[in-house]
Backbone bond lengths (Angstrom), bond angles and torsions (degrees), N, CA, C in turn:
res aa  C-N    CA-C-N  psi(-1)  N-CA   C-N-CA  omega(-1)  CA-C   N-CA-C  phi
1 X - - - 1.447 - - 1.518 110.08 -
2 X 1.300 114.44 149.94 1.451 117.34 175.21 1.525 107.90 -83.03
3 X 1.309 115.50 161.63 1.452 118.24 179.48 1.519 109.93 -74.15
4 X 1.331 117.85 -179.29 1.466 121.97 -173.83 1.517 113.35 -59.97
5 X 1.306 117.63 -25.22 1.456 120.24 -178.83 1.523 112.18 -86.54
6 X 1.337 117.02 -6.91 1.459 120.86 -178.52 1.518 113.18 80.26
7 X 1.319 117.01 3.81 1.464 121.77 179.73 1.527 108.54 -82.90
8 X 1.315 115.71 139.33 1.455 120.79 178.22 1.527 109.67 -57.17
9 X 1.322 115.76 132.48 1.460 121.88 -175.75 1.522 111.85 -90.38
10 X 1.326 116.40 128.68 1.461 121.42 175.36 1.521 108.85 -81.41
11 X 1.334 116.01 135.47 1.460 121.70 179.21 1.522 110.48 -107.36
12 X 1.316 115.12 155.65 1.459 121.28 171.16 1.519 108.13 -89.60
13 X 1.331 116.98 121.39 1.465 121.90 -172.87 1.530 109.89 -125.30
14 X 1.333 115.36 140.44 1.465 121.99 174.11 1.526 107.95 -116.29
15 X 1.324 116.28 144.31 1.464 122.43 -179.02 1.522 109.05 -121.27
16 X 1.331 115.14 129.74 1.456 121.28 178.33 1.517 109.72 -123.23
17 X 1.328 116.16 126.31 1.459 121.77 172.17 1.514 107.55 -103.09
18 X 1.329 115.45 125.13 1.460 121.90 178.33 1.519 107.12 -103.62
19 X 1.327 116.36 111.94 1.456 120.22 -176.48 1.520 110.75 -164.80
20 X 1.308 114.81 145.32 1.462 120.75 174.29 1.525 111.64 -88.94
21 X 1.338 117.41 -8.90 1.465 120.34 -173.85 1.529 114.53 -123.96
22 X 1.314 119.07 -18.31 1.466 120.95 -175.86 1.522 111.96 -77.22
23 X 1.331 114.12 146.75 1.464 122.60 173.00 1.524 106.64 -129.34
24 X 1.311 117.31 173.94 1.470 119.63 178.35 1.535 111.73 -59.38
25 X 1.316 117.57 -27.63 1.467 119.45 -178.12 1.527 113.06 -80.11
26 X 1.337 119.08 -24.02 1.467 119.22 -178.60 1.532 113.57 -121.97
27 X 1.317 117.16 16.12 1.467 121.70 179.63 1.532 109.99 -85.92
28 X 1.326 116.46 74.74 1.466 120.25 -177.37 1.526 112.34 -69.50
29 X 1.325 117.98 -31.60 1.469 120.26 -179.67 1.524 111.05 -70.22
30 X 1.323 116.75 -49.59 1.455 119.84 177.84 1.520 111.85 -61.05
31 X 1.321 116.31 -40.19 1.465 119.77 179.48 1.524 111.29 -67.01
32 X 1.342 117.05 -36.89 1.468 119.68 176.41 1.529 109.94 -59.60
33 X 1.333 116.98 -44.44 1.466 120.10 -179.65 1.528 111.46 -65.44
34 X 1.332 117.62 -40.55 1.459 121.06 177.01 1.530 109.73 -60.79
35 X 1.325 116.66 -48.26 1.469 120.43 -179.84 1.524 111.09 -60.05
36 X 1.340 116.22 -41.46 1.465 120.29 -179.56 1.512 112.66 -64.64
37 X 1.308 117.71 -44.79 1.463 119.52 -178.15 1.521 111.11 -69.48
38 X 1.331 117.14 -36.42 1.468 119.73 177.44 1.519 111.38 -68.05
39 X 1.319 116.37 -37.17 1.472 120.21 177.28 1.528 111.06 -62.13
40 X 1.315 116.75 -31.22 1.466 121.68 178.46 1.524 112.65 -86.30
41 X 1.325 116.73 8.48 1.468 123.78 177.21 1.519 114.13 72.02
42 X 1.340 117.73 18.88 1.464 120.46 171.74 1.521 107.92 -80.83
43 X 1.323 117.02 168.20 1.455 121.43 -179.32 1.528 109.97 -109.45
44 X 1.313 116.67 130.67 1.456 121.61 175.14 1.530 107.73 -80.62
45 X 1.333 116.34 114.02 1.454 121.38 -179.90 1.530 110.27 -85.48
46 X 1.345 116.30 -38.97 1.458 120.21 -179.39 1.521 108.58 -162.79
47 X 1.331 115.74 154.17 1.465 122.62 173.77 1.515 106.92 -141.50
48 X 1.333 115.42 130.93 1.454 119.94 179.26 1.522 110.07 -139.53
49 X 1.326 114.31 159.97 1.459 122.53 171.18 1.526 106.14 -122.53
50 X 1.341 116.21 128.87 1.463 120.31 176.14 1.520 109.11 -129.09
51 X 1.319 115.54 153.27 1.458 119.19 176.17 1.526 108.57 -70.12
52 X 1.316 115.69 160.46 1.459 121.65 -177.39 1.531 109.47 -75.52
53 X 1.319 115.36 84.12 1.453 123.33 -179.61 1.531 107.38 -139.34
54 X 1.330 116.61 124.76 1.463 121.99 -175.25 1.524 112.07 -48.47
55 X 1.306 117.33 -47.87 1.460 120.47 -172.51 1.519 113.32 -76.07
56 X 1.312 117.66 -32.30 1.478 119.61 175.70 1.522 110.49 -70.46
57 X 1.333 116.22 -41.40 1.471 120.04 176.87 1.522 109.32 -61.07
58 X 1.318 115.64 -51.14 1.468 121.27 -177.03 1.525 111.47 -60.47
59 X 1.323 117.75 -37.74 1.469 120.96 -179.86 1.529 111.10 -63.61
60 X 1.319 116.71 -46.38 1.470 120.15 -179.71 1.520 110.67 -64.80
61 X 1.328 116.36 -48.09 1.470 120.16 -178.18 1.527 110.73 -63.95
62 X 1.321 118.06 -40.25 1.469 120.97 177.85 1.522 111.59 -61.07
63 X 1.328 115.96 -40.82 1.472 119.92 178.30 1.532 110.01 -62.67
64 X 1.323 117.22 -42.61 1.471 120.33 -179.40 1.522 111.62 -69.53
65 X 1.328 117.81 -37.05 1.464 120.44 178.26 1.522 109.74 -60.46
66 X 1.320 117.07 -37.52 1.462 122.19 -179.40 1.527 112.77 -80.06
67 X 1.321 118.27 -16.52 1.467 122.64 -177.23 1.530 109.78 -75.32
68 X 1.322 118.52 122.05 1.467 120.32 -178.19 1.528 113.83 -65.33
69 X 1.324 117.92 -16.03 1.468 119.57 -179.99 1.530 113.12 -85.70
70 X 1.337 117.85 -16.77 1.468 121.11 -175.30 1.521 109.89 -96.29
71 X 1.323 115.86 118.25 1.458 122.05 177.66 1.522 112.14 -106.94
72 X 1.318 116.73 -22.25 1.464 121.05 179.82 1.520 108.61 -142.32
73 X 1.337 115.28 144.91 1.459 122.09 178.26 1.515 108.11 -127.23
74 X 1.327 116.26 128.34 1.458 122.43 177.51 1.526 107.43 -111.45
75 X 1.322 116.70 120.99 1.459 121.73 -178.88 1.516 108.71 -117.62
76 X 1.323 116.30 127.58 1.454 121.35 176.64 1.521 109.25 -118.54
77 X 1.332 115.22 129.44 1.457 120.96 176.70 1.514 113.97 105.70
78 X 1.325 114.68 157.23 1.448 121.65 175.39 1.515 115.68 78.57
79 X 1.341 117.62 17.09 1.466 120.37 -176.13 1.524 113.57 -105.15
80 X 1.322 117.41 8.98 1.462 120.29 -178.86 1.513 112.17 -88.78
81 X 1.349 115.82 -153.55 1.464 121.50 -175.64 1.515 113.89 -117.43
82 X 1.328 118.61 6.77 1.463 117.87 178.45 1.528 109.43 -70.84
83 X 1.285 116.28 167.15 1.456 120.82 -178.64 1.510 114.07 -58.92
84 X 1.322 117.67 -28.98 1.467 121.41 -177.69 1.532 112.81 -89.67
85 X 1.317 119.15 -12.11 1.466 121.21 -177.84 1.523 110.06 -73.73
86 X 1.332 116.44 110.52 1.467 119.28 -173.40 1.521 114.62 -137.36
87 X 1.327 117.66 13.59 1.465 119.45 -179.89 1.532 112.44 -59.23
88 X 1.341 120.25 -47.63 1.470 118.43 179.91 1.533 113.06 -58.89
89 X 1.319 117.20 -41.16 1.459 120.65 179.27 1.527 111.46 -66.41
90 X 1.311 116.82 -35.95 1.463 121.41 -179.13 1.521 112.36 -71.70
91 X 1.312 116.44 -39.52 1.460 120.64 -168.94 1.530 113.81 -97.41
92 X 1.307 118.02 -36.64 1.474 120.01 -172.28 1.530 112.80 -60.36
93 X 1.322 118.54 -31.78 1.470 120.42 179.34 1.531 112.10 -68.41
94 X 1.319 117.47 -15.69 1.463 121.47 178.81 1.531 112.74 -86.52
95 X 1.318 117.15 -15.01 1.463 121.21 -175.22 1.527 111.86 -69.85
96 X 1.326 116.08 136.71 1.455 122.43 167.27 1.530 109.39 -82.52
97 X 1.329 115.46 -34.78 1.461 122.43 177.87 1.515 109.31 -142.84
98 X 1.319 116.16 139.87 1.466 121.75 174.28 1.532 108.89 -84.35
99 X 1.311 116.04 149.77 1.457 122.33 171.75 1.535 105.72 -112.41
100 X 1.329 115.48 79.18 1.461 120.96 -174.50 1.525 112.63 -56.19
101 X 1.315 116.53 -36.67 1.459 120.83 -175.96 1.512 114.56 -61.23
102 X 1.337 117.83 -27.44 1.461 119.27 -178.73 1.522 111.44 -63.37
103 X 1.321 117.32 -53.80 1.461 120.21 -179.47 1.514 112.04 -61.80
104 X 1.340 116.12 -40.96 1.460 120.17 179.19 1.526 110.95 -61.67
105 X 1.336 115.90 -48.85 1.466 120.00 -178.41 1.525 110.73 -66.83
106 X 1.336 117.82 -40.06 1.453 119.85 178.75 1.528 111.00 -58.90
107 X 1.326 117.10 -47.59 1.465 120.25 -179.80 1.529 111.56 -64.90
108 X 1.329 117.25 -37.11 1.461 121.11 176.95 1.529 110.38 -61.22
109 X 1.324 116.28 -48.35 1.468 120.54 -179.11 1.521 112.07 -67.55
110 X 1.318 117.56 -39.09 1.460 119.40 -176.80 1.535 112.23 -76.03
111 X 1.312 117.82 -15.29 1.470 120.15 176.08 1.529 110.33 -58.20
112 X 1.335 116.91 -39.93 1.472 120.73 178.26 1.523 111.74 -63.95
113 X 1.317 117.67 -24.43 1.459 121.84 -176.31 1.528 113.33 -95.28
114 X 1.347 116.74 -38.80 1.468 119.20 -174.50 1.527 113.58 -127.40
115 X 1.314 117.16 7.95 1.463 120.64 177.61 1.514 112.53 65.20
116 X 1.330 115.20 -146.19 1.461 119.75 -174.35 1.524 113.49 -68.67
117 X 1.310 118.13 -10.13 1.473 119.43 175.64 1.527 111.52 -60.99
118 X 1.319 116.58 -17.52 1.465 120.06 179.41 1.523 112.77 -62.18
119 X 1.337 118.22 -22.03 1.465 119.60 179.66 1.529 111.22 -66.39
120 X 1.318 117.87 -17.22 1.459 120.40 178.73 1.529 113.06 -88.27
121 X 1.321 116.89 5.48 1.457 120.59 175.63 1.525 109.10 -91.22
122 X 1.318 115.09 129.70 1.462 119.83 175.01 1.528 109.76 -108.89
123 X 1.337 115.57 40.67 1.462 120.90 176.80 1.531 108.52 -56.84
124 X 1.331 115.92 140.15 1.454 120.06 -179.02 1.522 109.76 -154.49
125 X 1.325 115.16 166.72 1.459 120.83 177.86 1.519 108.80 -150.95
126 X 1.330 114.16 160.35 1.455 119.48 177.95 1.517 111.20 -167.87
127 X 1.313 114.23 175.98 1.457 122.07 176.76 1.523 108.84 -114.74
128 X 1.309 116.62 137.33 1.460 122.87 175.82 1.517 108.45 -144.01
129 X 1.317 116.97 122.16 1.463 121.99 179.64 1.529 111.51 52.04
130 X 1.313 115.29 45.36 1.469 122.86 179.98 1.524 113.02 57.79
131 X 1.341 115.30 32.24 1.458 123.83 175.54 1.523 106.98 -121.85
132 X 1.318 117.54 129.50 1.465 119.89 177.99 1.523 108.66 -91.77
133 X 1.330 115.53 136.77 1.465 122.20 -175.84 1.518 108.41 -126.03
134 X 1.326 116.72 123.15 1.463 122.79 177.78 1.525 108.43 -113.83
135 X 1.340 116.64 125.99 1.463 122.18 178.24 1.522 108.25 -114.58
136 X 1.326 116.25 122.64 1.459 120.87 -176.59 1.518 110.09 -131.39
137 X 1.323 117.17 163.40 1.467 119.97 178.22 1.530 111.86 -59.18
138 X 1.326 114.56 164.99 1.458 121.03 -174.66 1.511 116.19 -83.55
139 X 1.320 118.84 -10.36 1.461 118.80 -179.58 1.525 110.20 -74.62
140 X 1.317 115.46 147.54 1.464 119.62 178.93 1.521 110.52 -63.08
141 X 1.333 117.48 -36.56 1.461 120.91 177.23 1.516 112.01 -60.40
142 X 1.325 116.74 -42.36 1.463 120.46 178.05 1.526 110.65 -64.84
143 X 1.324 117.20 -39.25 1.468 120.48 177.77 1.529 110.99 -65.72
144 X 1.318 116.60 -38.06 1.467 120.11 176.88 1.523 110.67 -62.36
145 X 1.328 117.05 -42.75 1.465 120.98 178.68 1.523 110.47 -64.35
146 X 1.324 116.68 -50.48 1.459 120.77 -177.35 1.524 111.67 -62.46
147 X 1.330 116.63 -47.26 1.468 119.99 -178.63 1.534 110.82 -68.57
148 X 1.318 116.10 -52.80 1.462 120.15 -172.22 1.513 115.18 -70.78
149 X 1.329 117.61 -28.43 1.461 119.97 -174.94 1.523 114.16 -109.30
150 X 1.347 117.85 -7.69 1.468 119.11 -178.78 1.530 111.89 -137.97
151 X 1.320 116.48 -64.90 1.464 121.23 -167.32 1.522 112.91 -65.00
152 X 1.327 117.64 -44.38 1.472 120.71 -177.17 1.525 110.84 -52.26
153 X 1.338 116.98 -47.84 1.464 120.12 -179.85 1.517 112.24 -69.31
154 X 1.323 117.61 -35.04 1.453 119.98 -177.95 1.527 113.14 -74.61
155 X 1.327 117.58 -15.44 1.466 121.70 173.54 1.523 111.69 -100.13
156 X 1.312 117.00 8.08 1.465 123.45 -179.31 1.528 108.81 -99.43
157 X 1.321 116.52 112.54 1.462 121.60 -177.22 1.523 113.14 -62.82
158 X 1.329 117.93 -16.60 1.461 120.14 179.98 1.527 113.13 -95.87
159 X 1.343 117.61 -3.65 1.467 120.80 -178.58 1.525 110.16 -71.32
160 X 1.320 115.63 132.03 1.460 122.48 -179.76 1.511 110.35 -120.06
161 X 1.324 118.88 148.15 1.462 125.27 13.58 1.528 114.66 -85.75
162 X 1.324 119.26 -13.05 1.461 118.65 178.17 1.529 110.31 -155.68
163 X 1.330 113.38 163.86 1.466 121.97 178.20 1.521 107.21 -154.79
164 X 1.313 117.39 172.79 1.465 120.41 -177.60 1.523 113.96 -81.00
165 X 1.309 118.52 -13.94 1.455 120.53 -175.09 1.526 111.11 -57.96
166 X 1.324 117.24 -35.17 1.464 121.04 -178.94 1.518 114.91 -66.62
167 X 1.335 118.64 -18.85 1.470 120.71 179.65 1.526 112.20 -102.15
168 X 1.327 116.52 2.47 1.460 120.87 178.63 1.521 109.15 -100.20
169 X 1.329 116.31 142.11 1.458 119.04 173.80 1.518 108.57 -62.62
170 X 1.320 114.87 147.71 1.454 116.74 173.69 1.519 107.76 -73.43
171 X 1.284 116.56 154.03 1.469 120.53 -178.54 1.523 110.71 -63.47
172 X 1.320 117.35 -35.49 1.470 120.06 179.19 1.518 110.23 -63.40
173 X 1.347 117.69 -43.47 1.463 121.54 177.97 1.519 110.67 -61.70
174 X 1.325 116.68 -44.71 1.456 120.51 -177.94 1.527 110.63 -64.98
175 X 1.313 117.00 -41.95 1.464 120.20 -177.84 1.532 110.70 -68.09
176 X 1.354 117.48 -35.75 1.465 119.79 179.93 1.528 111.53 -71.62
177 X 1.350 117.51 -24.63 1.458 120.99 179.27 1.516 111.48 -84.07
178 X 1.335 116.96 -22.46 1.465 120.87 -176.27 1.470 110.79 -79.32
């Protein structure tokens, strides 16, 4: 929802790249998400890269869920089926509510791009402590699909008929409670 003035609401967003090989210099997926959220006038609260480890992922995400400035979390990487892919296991236990439609829609849209390989994506989303969390594959192409065709509109307070902004605490409310 838009605020009382009808002006698009800027959100506080954190970006996490889950990878054993990415660094700030070669993290094209995380940087794409940062550029996208800034272009939409959201505020980058934090950006980190962690190795694909359940407890390191969970620690960072838990800290952001508790942070009154973070209203949305974008996670790229760790959603496949290799032995090291553990983002869904790390994050899903933190959800108060699942957003089943995100993973379904992501796989539907990516089918046109990568065919049946989309079944190996475990993209997911959920809400935790009035924070929306989107987990997407680590490829820049997957981030472009997720951001451009789903997430951007769902973080837009003016998007109709609905968006996630209406279920997130406002930053002013969160800061006054902290």
